[in-house]
C-alpha angles and dihedrals in degrees: 000000000000115000120243089245092056090048091051091045091053091047092050093047091048090049095049100038103032115017102037095056091047091048092052091049091048092052085073089062105049094189089072096048099092091052091048092052090048091052090049092052091049091051090052094048092047091052093048095046094044095240107171119238092200092112117095110280128216115247109251132201117270128067120031116264133224102250107145127077133167135190107282096239090060090064096043113155140134111302115214130179106231113145117171120163092219099128094271119092114243135184109284095036125109113218134178123241139155108263121192120227115256092225096045115028091186090068135048149150138247103244144161118262128191110227111225101165150342136242105192105292092349119091121213110223142175118219120242126213134183093203108125093212088078088069093095099029111114091212091062132063126201119239100173124230132320146156092285088077115065093205096047093242123160114261137209128207120222109230106182099066129048117207122219101224116192104224091225090058094068111115095196143329104268109188147314114258108221117250096250093056092042089053090055088059093041092051091055091048090052096044100042109021106038096251116146 
């Protein structure tokens, strides 16, 4: 069970990084203000009562979302480890973005993504999951645990689909994946998906 502190921390991060920027943008269009205030009150009540937000969430207006993915071999390129926490996402960094579900593009989830490349303003990312059933899936590779996961769970990287992540959709820089673990992912991209 998640501790009350972790619940509050997630609520505060969501408020600061997601809801506050949307609220400020919506102040410029007064007709949306009552709905925005109502959403803020609901978020606060949910956080105080411990209501879980694990259920699929509707995609709301605001930041762009990550909604396009392609087979990994179609985006083959040179993969280089180059993290630098300078405000721009670089290969080797794990960032958070809203990713739509493949089976229902009207819903999605805020999730960590490993950046493996860039195509102008579009980042190329590989989705992370902490679901243990990926342990034996050949399309996923384990990278262990890290600061990108609040609960310290082990994570797996999906290799067979590359996400097009609009740079402006990133909620925050999550972590730098160490070079050894990044190279495990890169070796699989080179061996199985024609990356160099």
